[in-house]
N, C-alpha and C positions, 0 to 999 in steps of 0.2 A: 458679536459672532459667538456663536457657542459650537462646543465640539459635540458632535453626535455619537451616542452610544447606543446601540440596539438592545431592545429589551427581550428576554427568554421568550416571551409571548409572540413576539414579531418575528422570529425565526422560522422559516418554512423550510423542512428539509426535504430534499428530493432523493431519489433512489438512482443509482446508475449501474449499469453493467458494462463492464469491459472485458473484451475477450483479448487475452494474453498470448494468443498463438502467433509465433514468430515475431514477437516484440521483444527490443532490448530492455532488458531488466532494469537499469538504472533511469533510463527516460520513461519507463512506465512507472517507475517508483517516485520520481519527482512530480509527475502529473496527479498520481492518486494522492500523495501527501497533501498537494495543494487543494484537492477537492475535499480532502478529510478536515483540513484547517479551515476551509471557508475563504481562502485568499481571491476565489474568482468571484465573489460577491461584492456589490458596491458598498455594503454595509459592514465589511470585515472589521473585526476588532481583535487585536492579538490577546486579549484577556479574556475573551469569550469563544465558546466553541459555536461557530457558525457554520460550520462544515456539513456536509451530505454525507449519505450513506453510498457506500461503494462496494459493489460484488465484482469479484475478479475471477473468471472462469478460465479454464485450459492453462492453468498454472504450470503444467507440466511440460508444456510446449514453449515456455519462454527460453530466450536466447541470450547467451552472453557473449561479448565480443572479444576479440583478441585471445589470449590465453588465460583470462580471468577464471575460468571454470577449475584449472588445474593449478593457479597460481594463488588464488585466493582462498582463504580459510574462514572457517566460522569457529568462534571459539566459545567455550562454556567453562565455569570453574565449579567444583563442588563445595568450595569453602574449606576444604582441607587442605594441607600442605602437600604440593605434588598432584593437585586435583585438576589442572589445567587440561581440558581435553580439546582437540581440534579435529574438524572435518572438512574437507575439501568441499568447494562448491559444486564440483562435479558430482561428488558422491551424495551432496545434500539434495542436488536436483533429481537424481536417480532414486533417492531413498524418500524424501519428504518435500517436494516442491512447494507445499503450502508454507513450510517453515522458512523456505529460502526467500520467498517474495515477501511474507510478513517480516523478517529481519530487515529487508532492504528498505521498507517503508517506514518501519518503526525508527531507523536511524535519522529518518527526515521529519519527525514530529519532536515536539516540546519533551523534555525528559522530565516531567512533573504531572500532577493530577490532570491538567488540561490535554496533556499528550495521551495519557492513558484513556481518557473520555473519548478521544479523537479516535483512537485505535480501535475502540469497541465497536465504531460503525463500519469497520471493515471485516469483510466477510472474503474469504480466498479458498478456491476450490479447485481440485486438480483437473477434474474432468470438465465436460460441457454443459452439465446439469447443475442447477443450484434450486433450493427450496424456497426462493423468494419471490415467486411468480405473484403472489397476493399482493406485493407492494407496487407491482406494475413499474418495474425499473425500466429507465430510457437507456438505451443503448449509446454509448459514449465513445466517439473516435478521439483518441489522444492526439492533439495537435503536435505535430514537428516530430512524431514518434514513427521510424520506420519500421517496417516489417521485414524481417530477414528470411528468407527461404533457405532453410537449412535441412 
């Protein structure tokens, strides 16, 4: 018995569009990370990028449960002493929802070259329109993700 490893030429990448209107951030992020990594494919290999392209629209209408919007913070550091800056998720959702969704998904992919290659296949847009119609993206309903009417 031999272990099968897919070749780069055998990987067929699809395009999916996900409407994030009313979806919970963490549940959306886990499913998108799964699609980007290719774990939904029968020929998934952890050392290869077998994932698909994902387009997320309506990122500005995403929902966070409980009080996470006020209690969680996004951090960045300038590299200088005392250069730590923090922004609450509520403010980040208001000012830059694309960054909020991207950060949530980036935390769920590998922290190496492979993860960076997988993140390049993610496109996030705050509004309902996107410029990827030429790729004929399929609509994707996230299984198990509930939509919150907020």
